[in-house]
N, C-alpha and C positions, 0 to 999 in steps of 0.2 A: 382674461380669456379662459373659457372652460369648454369641455366637451361632454355631452351626455353619453353615458354607458348603455349599450344595448347588447344583449347576448348574441345577437346575430352578427355582431362585429367579430366574434371569435371563431367564425367558421374557417374552413381550410383555405379560403381565398384571401382572408384578411392579413394573416401574418406575413406571407411573402410580399404583399403590397406594402405593409408597414415597414418591413425591413428595407424595401426599395426606397421608400421615402426617407428613411433615416440615412441611408447611404448617400443620398443626394443632399442631405442637410435640411430637408424640408420638414417643418412641423415636428422637430425633434422631440420637444418636451411633451407635447400632446400625444404623439405616436408612442413614445416610450411608456407613458402612463397607461395607455390602452393595452399595450403588450403585457405590462405587469399585471393589470386587472384580469386579462385573459388567462394568464398563468394561474392566478389565484382561483379563477372560476373552474379551471380544469382539475384542481386538486380536490378530490372528493373526501379526503380525510381531515379536512380542516375542523378544528374544535373551537378555536377562538383566535382573536388577534391580540397582540400585545405591543406596547410601545417600548422601544429601546433607544439607547443613546449611541450615536456614532462618535468617533474620536473628535470630530469637529463640533460635536454638541447638537447636531441636527437630529430631531426626533423622527424615527422611521417606524411605520407599521409593518408588522411581520406576521405571517401565518404560522400557527403551531400545529403540528401533526401528531397523530397518535404515538405516544412514547413507547419504548420497549420496556420490558419488566425490569424494575430496579433490584439491586442485590445489596443487602446491608453490609456484605463483606467488603464492598468497595467504598463505603462512606468514609469520608475524611482522607481519601486518597486523591492527591492532586496531580494533574497532568498539564504540562506546557507543550503545546503543539505548534510548530512553525511550518507553514505551507509556503514553499518557494514558488512564486508565480511568474508568469510571463505577461502579466496584465499590461505592461508598458507597450506591448506589441499586439494586443488584441484588436481585432477589427469588428465591424458590425456583424452580428450573427455568428461570431467565432464559437466553435463547438466547445472550446475550453471554458467558456462561461458556464455552460451546463455542467461541465465536470466540477467546477468550483461549487455550484449549488449542491451537487451530490456530496462533496466533501464537507460543506458546512452542515448539511443535514446529518452526516455521519457523526459529527461532534456533538450535535444535539442529542443523538442517541447515546453517545458515550456518557454524557452528563446524566441522562435518564437512568442508566444502570447504577449510578451512585457516585461517579467521580466528580471532582471539582475541576473544571476545564477552562484553560485560557488558550485562545487561539490567536496567533499572530500571523498575518499575511505579509510576506515581504515582496517588494517590487522595486524597480529602478525609479529614481526621481524622473519626473517628466511624464508620468502616466496621466492619461487624459482624465480630467475631473469627472466626466460623464461615466466612465467605467468605474472609478472609485466610488461614486455615488451608487452605481448599479450594485456593486458588491455589498456596500453597507445596507442596501435595501433587502438583501438576501440573508442578513444576519437574523438569527431567531432567538428564542428564549427556551430555557429548560423548564419544562412544566413541573418537574419535581421540586426545583428550587431555582428561581430566576437568578439569584446572585451567584449560582455555581457555574455559570457559563458566561465568559467574557470574550470580546473580540477587540483586536487592534490591528492597525496597519502601519508598517514601518518601511520607509523609503530610503534607498541607498544610492549614492552616486555610482555611475557606471565605471567599472575598472576593467581594463583588458586582462586577459589571462597572461600569466608569465610565459616566456618563450618555450619552456619545457613542458607545458600543459596543453591539452587539446580537447576538442569535442564541443566547445561552445564559444561564444564571443566574449562573454564577461564572466565575472566570478561571483555572481549573486548566490550561487549554491552554497558557498562557504560562509555567508554572512549569518546563517543561523547559529554558528558556533559563537559568535560575539554575543548573541542573545542568550544562549545557554550559559555562557560564562557569567554574564551579568546576573542571571536569575538562578544561579546554581544552588543557592541556599533557600530558595523559595518554593521548590516543587519536589514531589516524590519521583516523578517520571518525566522523561523528555522524549518527544517524538518530532522528527522532521520528515517531510514527505514532499514529493513533486505534486504539481497541480493537476495531474491527470491520473493519479493513483487513488484507490479507494481503500482506506483503512477504516473498517466498520467497527461498530461496538463489539461484534463477535470477534473480530481480529484482536482488539485490545483485550477483551476478556480471555481469549486464548493465551495471549502473552502473559498476563498477570497470573493466571492459574498455573500455567506450566512453569513459570519462573520459580514458583514456590517449590515445585517438585525437583527441578533440575539443580537448584542451588544447594539442596541437601545431599546430592549425590557426591561420591568421591571416585574420581575427580569430578568437579562440578561441570555441568553443561549449560547451554544457553539457548532458549527457544528462538527459532529462526522463522523467516517468512519466505514465501515464494511468489513470483508473478504468475498471473493467469489471464487469459483472454477468452472471449466468448464469440462463438459463431453459430448463428441459428439456434440459440438456446443451449448449445453444448459448451461446457467449460473445458479449456485446454490449458494444462499446466505448462509453464515455460520449459525450454529445453534443459534448464539446470536440474530438473528433477528426473532426468532419464537415466542417470547413472550415479552410483554412490555406494556407501557402506551401510549395512543394516546390522544392528547389534543390540545386545541387552545389557542394561546396567541396573543392578539391584532390582530386578524384576520389571523394569520399565523398558519398552521397545522404542528404538530410535532409528532415524535415517539421517545421514549427512551426505551432502552432494560432493562429488569429486570433480565437478565441472567448474562452477563459479557461483558467486552469490548475487542475488538481485534484491528484490524488495522495494526498490524505488524510494528508499527511505530507511530509517532505523528507529528503534524504540529502546531506551535504556533507563535503568533506575538512576537515582541521584548519585549513587556511589561511583558510577562510571564517569559522570560529568566531573565529579570532584577529582578523579584521577587524571582526566584529560586537562583539567585546569592547571596541573603541575607541569605540563609540557609547554615550553615557551613558544613553540611554533605551531600549536594546534589550530589557531585561527589565522595563521599566516598563509595566504595563497602562494607566496613565493616558494614555499616548501613542498608544493604539490608537483609531482612528476607523473605524466600519463594522462589518461582520459579523466578530465577534471570532475565532473559531477559524480560518477560512481566512486571516485577516490575520496570525496569529502562528504557525501550524503547518501550512502547506501550501506548495505551490510558489510561491504569491503572495509569499512571503518573498524569493524569489530573482529574481522576474521584473523587478524594477527595475534590476538590474545584471548579469544573466546572459542570454545568448542561448540560451533553452531549446529543445532540439530532440529529435526522435525519429529515430534512424538507420533508414533504410528497410529495411535488411537484417536488423535484429534488433528491430524495433519491438514484436513480440508479447511479448518477454521483459521489456519495460518496463511491462507491465500490472500493476496492483494491484487485486486482487479485493475489491470492497466486499461483504463476506460476507452482509449481510441481503438483498441482491438486491431491495430494495424499490422502487427507482426504475424498473427495467424493468417491474415489475408495474404501477406507476402509469401508465407509458407505454402499456402494453397495454390498459388500461381505456378508452382513447380510441378512438373509432370511426375517426378519421383521424389519421395521423401529423402531428405538428408539425415542419415542415422545419427549424425553428431548434433543436429539442431532440431530434430523433429519434436513436436510437442505431444505429450500424452494426454488423452482424454481422462477426465476424473475417474470414470468407471474403470479404465485400464489401470491407473495407479491404485485404485481401491482394491482391485484383484491382487496386484503385486504385494501390497502391504498385508492384505488378508492372508495370503499364502505364507507369510512369515509369522503371523500370529496364531494360525490354526493349521494343523496337519490335515492333509486330504482335501484342501480347498480346490474345487474343480475349476479348470481354466475355461473361460468363455470361448465361444467359437472364434476362430481366427487367431488365437493366442497359443503359441508354442512355448513350452517351459523346459528349460535345461537346468537340472539340479533341484534340490529340495531345501528351501529356505528354513522352514519350521524345524526340520530334523537337525539341520546344522546348528541353529540357535539353541535347540534343546540339548545339544552336545557341548554347550558352552563355547561354541565357536562364533565367528562373525561371518557375514556374507558380503561379498562384493557383487552388487547388482548392476546389470547393464540391460537396457532395452533397445531394440532396433525395430523401427517401423519399415515395413516393406510395401511398396506400391504408393499410389498417390495419397498424400496426407488427408485430403478431404473425403476420400472414398469411404463409404460405410462398410466396404468389404476389404479394407486394407488388412494386412497381416502384421502381427507383432510377435517378435521373439524375445523372451525374457530369460536371461541367464543368471543363475544364482551360483556363484563360486564360493565354496566353503573354505575357510582357513581357521586352524585351531591355534597356531603358535605365533603368528605375526601380530602386529599392532594395527589398530585402526588409524588411518592417517587423516587428519582434519586439514582441509585445504586452507592454505595461508597461515596456519598456526606456526609460530616461530619455534615452539617446543611441543612435540607430540609425545604425551606420556600415557595415553590411554591404551589398554590392552594388556596382554600377558607379557 
């Protein structure tokens, strides 16, 4: 049985009809193939197609897009990335499938800048074969070097959370630790992320470049990530960025939050995994207390023993896009912004950090500033920053108050760190 492809099939009326057919179990194979062809047709950046091997050995054709610029400084650097998916629960037309396509494209770009990348998708046993095949069809190749990008899928039996943990039904989020421990001697860097977060090549480059700087400082620091969402083309940094400390260490400017850490994942060098490997309970879900996923697969994992920071000159590149953009929508439904949870626009944060880097930075309209950040830092002090949004969050005329409180004698406190030793 076959179907002839015609470009008219890909108009706006076809895909809803096709999805409807699939949801009723009708012509599933043919309809899925046509949807896949339409997706390829819509991609104007296709250079060529290449054949890859799935774990089951089935050959799949995949489109290759224009790569990002490579960097010889990243050659011979290896990365193991684990993506924790909910593929077992996906339905027809589930938006999370498009998020996974974005994620897989991200890792192609990471390979293109020079890294050797292995991607493992994790899911529960029992995931529908159709969706597993769909994922494998989205695997791509690295144009710089095909052998430098590999994919695999690992399935785990469902296990309920221990009674003292909460937030999700099962413990899939911790299974990446088993993989990290197994592969701890085989890779230079290890990344775990949720299946609706976007760690781009720029994000990875930001981490690697800043790690070189922060590791040589005394005491050492560690580059951090933050979540952001998008509404009508405007980027909003998550609430965790609205308050924290700003300080200078050996000529480098940094921000660290006093709220909590996000990132929807974490990225560490091999040395950290080797340290975790010495902990008997690191991969044991029974040892987890509290909200499960953040406890085992976010920056919370590092906050107890790392001074997590955002370099002021490159902070934007540390943003991780939460692809559903659902929290900014929830925030906009409120008549008045909650100063404790309000998200800051990138342009607002840009002003805040610029005011600390350069004296005399003019505040944009609607922004009220209390204190002088640049003057304080020039006096070898540090600044406690807080921002408060006044009025409806989504309003273009909302007001923002930024407070810079200078301190000369006290210490910077890193949230979650068991021993704070930074400062005077």
